[in-house]
N, C-alpha and C positions, 0 to 999 in steps of 0.2 A: 186625746181627741180621737175622732173617727176618721178613717182614711181607707181608700181603696188600695189593697195590696196584691201584688202578684204572688201566686202560690205554686204555679206549675202551668204546663201547656193547657191553654183554654180554661184556666182556673184562677179567677180573681175574686177576692173577698173583701168586704168592708169589715175592718177590725178596729179595736181600740189600740192606739199606739201612743208613744210618748209625745207630748206637745213639743213643737219646735221652740227654740229660744234664740235670742241674740247671742251669737258666738264670737263675733268680731265687732269692733266699734262702728264699722260701716254697714252692718246688717240692719234690716228691718224685719218685723214679723207682720204678715198680712192675715186678717180674718177673711177667709174666702167666702164670697157670696155667690159666685158662679164659676163653673169650670167646665170646659168643653171636652167632648170625646173626639179625638182626631183619628183620621184614617191611619196615621202612623202608629197610634196606640194598638191597632190590630196587628201590626208587625210584632209587637211585644207579646200580644195575646197568643199568637200561634206560630211564630217563626224564630224570634230572637231569644228564646229561653236560655240558651247556653251562656248568655251574658247578663242574666238577671238572677238575683237571689230571692228565695222565698221571704216575703215581708217587705220587699222594696215597694215604695209608694209611687203610684203612677200619676200621669197627668201633667200637661205642660201648657194649658190654656186657661189661666186663672186670673180673676180680678177680685177686688174686695176693698176693705178699709184697713188702713195702717193701725195696727194694734200696739206696736212697740217699736221704738227706734233706738239704734245704737248711739253712743255718745258723740260720734263724729259725723252724724247725719244731720244736714241742715236744709236740704231741698224739699223734704216732705216731713209732715208732723203727724202725730197721733190723730186719728180721725179723718185724715185725707183719703180720698178715693183714688185707687190706682189700678192700672192694668199691668200685668207682669209679662214682658216678652219671653218667649220660650227659650231663646238662646241667652246664655248668661255671659254678658260682656261688660268689661270694665269701663268702656267709654273713653279711655285715655291712652291706650297703647297704639302702636303704629297701625295695626290692622283696623282698629276702631276708627282711627283718624282717616283711613281710606274708605270708610263706609262699609267695611267688611266685618261687621260685628260677629258673624258666624265663624270667623277665623280668629277671634280675639286671642292675642298672645298671652294674656294673663290667665285665661281659663282653658287654653288648649289642653286636650288630654293626650299628652305626649307619650304616655306609657303604651297607648294603642295607636299612636300616629294619627289622631283625629283632631278635628277643629274644636271650636268652643264647646264647653260643657252645656248640657241641656237639662232642664228640669224633667225629672221622672223618666229618664231614658237610658237605662242600661249602663254597664261598666264602661262600654266603649265611649260614652259621653259623660263620664264623671260620676255616675250612680248618685245623683243629687235627688233627694226626696222631692216628689212632685206635688201638684196642686189639686188633685182629686181628693181633697181632704178639707177639714175644717180650718186649718191654719197652714201657712207656708212661710218658711224662712227665706228671705230674699237678700242676697248679697248686693253690694254696690248700691246702697239705698239712695245715694245722691244722683246716680247716672242711669241706673237700669229701669226702675219703674216709670210708667207713664202716668202722670197725674191727669185725671179727667174730672169734669164737673159733677157735682152731686145733683140729683134730681131725676134725669132721664133714666129709663130702665137699663139694667145691665146689658141687655142685648144691643143697645146702641154702641157700646164700647168694647165688650169682651172679645170681639174678633180681632181687635188690635194685637192680641197676644200672639196670633199665628195666622188665622185664615186670611185676613185682609192684607197684611204685608207679604205673605207668601203668594197670594194671587196677584197683588200689584207687581211684585218682582217678576212673576211669570210673564205678565204682559209687557213689562219694561224690557226684559230679556228677549222677548219675541220680536221686538223691533218692527212692529206692524207699521207699514207706511201710512201716511194720512189717507183716509178713505180706502184703505186696503182690506185684506181678508185674512181670517185666521180660522183654523180648525182647533177646537178644544177636545182632546181625547180624554174621556172620563168626566162625568158630571156629578161627582161627589162634591163635598163642600168647597174644595179648592177650585175645581173645574167650574162649578156654578158661579162662584164669585169672580173668577178670571174672565168668564164670558161676559158678565155684567160690566166689569171694569173695561174690557176691550170695547164694548159698545159705548160706554160713557166717554171713553177717550177718543172716539171718532172712527172706529173700524166700520166699514160699510157693510161687510158680510161676516157674521160670526156663525160658524157651524159647530154644533155640539153633538158629540157621539157618545152613546151609552147603550146599554141593553136593559136597563131597569126603567119601567114605564114611569114611575113616580119622579125619577130624576129627569127624564125627558120632558115630562109635563111641566115641571118647575122651570126648566130652562126655556121652554116654549113660551110660557106666560111672561117672560122677561125679554122677549124679542129675539131669541136665539133660533136659528134655523136648525132644527134637530134632525139627526139621522140615527135610526134604530139599528144597532149592530146586528140584532137578530134578523132583521129584514134584509140588510144589504150584505152582511158577512164578508166574503172574499171579494165582493164587487165594490167595496167601500171606496177604494181609491178611484175607480172609474166614475162613481157617482160624484165625488168631490171634483174631479177634473171636468165633468160635464157642467158643473155649476160655476166653473172658473175659466171658461174659454179654453179648456183643454190643458191648462197649465198646472193646476193645483193651487192651494192657497199660498199667499205670501209667507205665512208663518203657521207653525203648528205648536200648540202647547200640549205636552204630555203630562197630564195630571193624574196618571194611573200609577206608574211605577211598578214595583214588584208584586202588587196585588192583582196584576193583570190576569185575565183568563187565557193562559197559554197552553202549552202541550201538557197532556196528562202525565207524561214521564217526568217533566221538570217539576210539576206541582207535587207529584209523589215523592220525588227526591228531596224537595224542601221539607215536606212533612216528616219524612224519615230522618233527616238530619236533625230536626228539632227534637226528635224523641231520643236521640243518642245521649249518653252521658256527656257532661260538659267537656271533659278532658278530650273526648274524641270529636265532638261536634265543633268546638272552636277552631282547631286547625283546619278542619274540612271546610268550614264556612269562609275562613280567612284566605285560604290558598286554592280552593277548588270550587267555591260557591258559584252558582250560576242562577241568574234571574229568568223569569218568564218574560221574554222580550217582545211579545206580540205588539204592544202599544208603540214601543220605540221604533220597531221595524216598520210599522204602519205609518208613523210620522215621517220616516225617511222616504217612504213611497209617495205620500200624498203632498208633501211640501213642493212648491214649485222650484225649478232650477234657480240657484242663487238665493233661495229663501232661507229662513231662520227657524230652527227648532229650539224651543225653550222647554227644559225638563224641570218640572217642579215635583213630580212623583218620585218617591224615594226608591232608589235601587240599592242593593246590597251585595251583588255578585262580585267575585274577584276575577273570574275568567270569562266574562260575557263575550260571546262572539259578535263582532260588528261588521256590517257590510262596507268595509272601507272603500272598496272600488266604487260602489254606487255613491257613497257620500262625497268622495273626491270628484267623481265625474259630474255630479249635480251641483258642485260648489256650495255645499250646504254649510251654513253657519250654525254652530251648536253652543248653547249656553245652559248652565245648570248650577245647582247648589242650594244649600239651605238658605232660607230667607234671612236677609240682614235687617231684622225687624226695625231697629232704631233708625235706619236710613230712610225708611218710608213713612214714618209716623207723621212728620210735618206735612207731607203731601196728602195723607189720608184723613187726618183728624178734622180738618175743616169741612169734610164731606159728611161727617157724622152729626148732621144738624137736623132740624125738624122736617126739612124737605126730603131727607133720606134718599138721595139719588141712587144709592147702591142697594137699597132694600134690605138693610141689616135687621130692622125690626120685622119679625116674622120669618127671618131666615132659618131659625131653628124649627125643625119639624117636631121635636120632642123636648120636653122639659121634665126631668125626673128627679126625685130625691136622691141624694148620695147613696142611701141605703139600697137603692134599686140598681146601682151601677153594674153589678154582675149580669143582671138581666139585660140591661142596656147594651153591654158588650156582645152578648149573644145575639140580640136583635140586629145590631149593626153588622156583625160578621155575616149574618144570614140575609141581610138587606130586607128585613121584614117590616111590615106595617108602614111602608113608604119612608123609612128612616133615612134621612140625609145628614142632619146635624142635630146632635143632642147636647143640651146643657144640663149639668148636674148641679143641684142646689143643696149644699151641706145643711 
């Protein structure tokens, strides 16, 4: 089959690789019809190289049709249409029973002290072949895939793999009071959808912050009060407070993570670390790694006293400095973590109907053949051509 493989720093290629097959009686194989490119994929593209091997298959936002089923699978059958959650969870362990599928005890990557394995996401998370490919092997065929109706376009359902549950959890963790306010930092795919979900769930004021005009315009057209970081810069917190009776918003969602535009020194250090030999880069990242923390520090500044910060953007630093005095003094509540996809599916699936209240159809700004995936990664990294969300079609 054809699949997008990692070959080096900012070097991904579509190659012919061995077809996946049923390896355990609980596996299924899915013929992929759509697969998204995620902001987290850019971490692999330019930062996390020490934990990837040349030839690893990327991608964790796939859906398609069941091509083959293992002998013990009964919940889905050949020809069924399914979405594949990005975290690999068994659905039966203690953590899954708690709704914490991202911490699944069956697939935890204990060798690296990490939570549940992920599709297409480095040795730290199991080095499981991903879904930016023609076919995908999916374990736990009875409990992991989400069966969806045939008929509507893929775009109606594909975001159940990651974008929708991640954004839904971000809003849930933000604990926005009824009729309250929230600032969403970063209007990439997760930030865009989190802002829409916050409005749908009753937030009175949703502020969206970014510095890319296409992202600001997309959020604006969906009822978000947008703030251009290029315009407001260091005065952003003062602007937010002026809009909220001097307090700051009740909640802040950090949808930026370690892709933030921070200090040049930290950015240069990240790039330099990614270029080191793996044997040197790994211990440096694990024990001395530091993130660009502008977005998180901004969240701490602009949230009101007693408010809540929800972090959905991925961070990877080991020794990040945090302003604990300010956080304690402001009595800030802080929640974060990988989305527990299966926990939110039942809440989200009824909204993926013809009325489309979250605007999932048309959410993708670009749809490209799998063969053009390397160019799509380049465009996404550079934020070119108004690219916010791209779907690849094998």
